SEKOLKOL-17946 format. One record per residue (C-alpha): residue in three letters; z, y, x. Coordinates in steps of 0.2 Angstrom, whole numbers, padded with zeros to 4 digits, always signed. Each point is the difference from the previous one (the first is absolute). Layout:
% SEKOLKOL-17946
ALAZYX;...
//
This chain:
% SEKOLKOL-17946
UNK+0487+0217+0259;UNK-0013+0009+0006;UNK+0005+0018+0003;UNK-0015+0005+0010;UNK-0008+0011-0014;UNK-0010+0010+0012;UNK-0010-0015+0004;UNK-0014-0003-0012;UNK+0002-0015-0011;UNK-0014-0012+0002;UNK-0012+0002-0014;UNK-0001-0015-0011;UNK-0017-0007-0002;UNK+0001+0002-0019;UNK+0004+0018+0002;UNK-0017+0003+0008;UNK-0009-0010-0014;UNK+0010+0010-0013;UNK-0006+0017+0008;UNK-0018-0006+0001;UNK+0001-0005-0018;UNK+0008+0017-0005;UNK-0015+0009+0009;UNK-0013-0011-0009;UNK+0009+0003-0016;UNK+0000+0019+0003;UNK-0019-0001+0005;UNK-0004-0010-0016;UNK+0009+0012-0011;UNK-0010+0015+0008;UNK-0016-0010-0003;UNK+0005-0004-0018;UNK+0004+0019-0003;UNK-0017+0004+0008;UNK-0009-0012-0011;UNK+0009+0006-0015;UNK-0005+0018+0004;UNK-0018-0006+0003;UNK+0000-0009-0017;UNK+0006+0016-0008;UNK-0014+0010+0008;UNK-0013-0013-0005;UNK+0006-0001-0018;UNK-0001+0019-0001;UNK-0017-0001+0008;UNK-0006-0013-0012;UNK+0006+0009-0015;UNK-0009+0016+0006;UNK-0016-0010+0004;UNK+0001-0008-0017;UNK+0002+0017-0008;UNK-0015+0007+0010;UNK-0010-0015-0005;UNK+0004+0002-0018;UNK-0005+0018+0001;UNK-0016-0004+0009;UNK-0004-0013-0013;UNK+0003+0012-0014;UNK-0011+0013+0008;UNK-0014-0013+0003;UNK+0002-0006-0018;UNK-0002+0018-0007;UNK-0015+0003+0012;UNK-0008-0016-0006;UNK+0003+0005-0018;UNK-0008+0017+0002;UNK-0014-0008+0010;UNK-0003-0012-0014;UNK+0000+0014-0013;UNK-0012+0010+0011;UNK-0011-0015+0002;UNK-0001-0003-0018;UNK-0005+0018-0003;UNK-0013-0001+0014;UNK-0007-0016-0007;UNK-0004+0009-0016;UNK-0010+0012+0010;UNK-0008-0013+0011;UNK-0006-0012-0014;UNK-0012+0012-0008;UNK-0007+0004+0017;UNK-0003-0019+0004;UNK-0008-0003-0017;UNK-0012+0015+0004;UNK-0004-0008+0017;UNK-0004-0016-0008;UNK-0011+0009-0013;UNK-0009+0008+0015;UNK-0002-0017+0009;UNK-0007-0008-0016;UNK-0013+0015-0002;UNK-0005-0002+0018;UNK-0002-0019-0002;UNK-0011+0002-0015;UNK-0011+0012+0010;UNK-0001-0012+0015;UNK-0002-0016-0010;UNK-0016-0004+0010;UNK+0009+0001+0017;UNK+0011-0016+0002;UNK+0009+0006+0016;UNK+0006+0016-0009;UNK+0004-0010-0015;UNK+0011-0011+0009;UNK+0009+0014+0009;UNK+0003+0010-0016;UNK+0006-0016-0009;UNK+0013-0002+0014;UNK+0006+0018-0001;UNK+0001-0002-0019;UNK+0010-0016+0002;UNK+0012+0009+0012;UNK+0003+0014-0012;UNK+0003-0012-0014;UNK+0012-0009+0011;UNK+0009+0016+0003;UNK+0001+0004-0018;UNK+0007-0018-0004;UNK+0013+0004+0013;UNK+0005+0015-0010;UNK+0000-0010-0016;UNK-0017+0005-0007;UNK-0013-0013-0005;UNK-0017-0001-0007;UNK+0001-0002-0019;UNK-0017-0009-0003;UNK-0013-0010+0009;UNK-0018-0005-0002;UNK-0001-0014-0013;UNK+0016+0005-0009;UNK+0000+0003-0018;UNK+0000+0018-0007;UNK+0017+0006-0003;UNK+0001+0018-0008;UNK+0018+0002+0007;UNK-0007-0002+0018;UNK-0018+0005-0001;UNK-0013+0012-0008;UNK-0017-0007-0004;UNK-0013+0013+0005;UNK-0015-0012-0003;UNK-0004-0016-0009;UNK-0015-0011+0006;UNK-0009-0015-0005;UNK+0008-0016+0008;UNK-0007+0000+0018;UNK+0004-0019+0001;UNK-0001-0013-0014;UNK+0018-0005+0002;UNK+0006+0018-0001;UNK+0012+0003-0015;UNK+0001+0015-0012;UNK+0011+0014+0007;UNK+0000-0008+0018;UNK+0001+0013+0014;UNK-0017-0001+0009;UNK+0002+0016+0011;UNK+0014+0011+0005;UNK-0005+0018+0002;UNK+0018+0006+0005;UNK+0015-0011+0004;UNK+0015+0001-0011;UNK+0018-0001+0007;UNK+0018-0003-0006;UNK+0017+0001+0009;UNK+0013-0013+0002;UNK+0008+0005-0017;UNK-0016-0004-0008;UNK-0004+0018-0004;UNK-0019+0004+0000;UNK-0004+0013+0014;UNK-0018+0000-0005;UNK-0011-0010-0012;UNK-0015-0008+0008;UNK-0017+0005-0006;UNK-0011-0015-0003;UNK-0016-0007-0007;UNK+0002-0015-0012;UNK-0011-0012-0009;UNK-0005+0005-0017;UNK+0008-0009-0015;UNK-0015-0006-0008;UNK-0017+0000+0010;UNK-0011-0003-0016;UNK+0007+0015-0009;UNK-0003+0010+0016;
//
């Protein structure tokens, strides 16, 4: 018997390993608790961020809808102004028909305005050489055929352009000169 209890027992090598494993286990449990805590924080943050994003998207959607409505109203104001500018360009072009440099520049400007109108959903209703259509045009003059192949009621000159919108509604009828129906009866 070993009655010397005041002497330390020699530590068994497995005890040291056990203590080390206990310490590692405690550290891992602390790390797991920290990770769980961080996951909870991130989950709350993600939820909050999701709600904020949803609110921002709703606000953006409402703003876009208001802008779209305002844009539609402003389009109705802009379209007549653009049509008047095209009329002015046509009038200036008719006065400067002997100057090819100005003609080309004015033609370019008119094409830009027509392209802008097309972007707004407005198009020209009739073109030179088309047949007269009383729904889209007003005949303000009828002339003898300027060319032998000209047909009766063919448009030979456009005095004022006509336009329609994307729904097919006539914004303004074109004012045109057509070929007379019967040249002999004059």
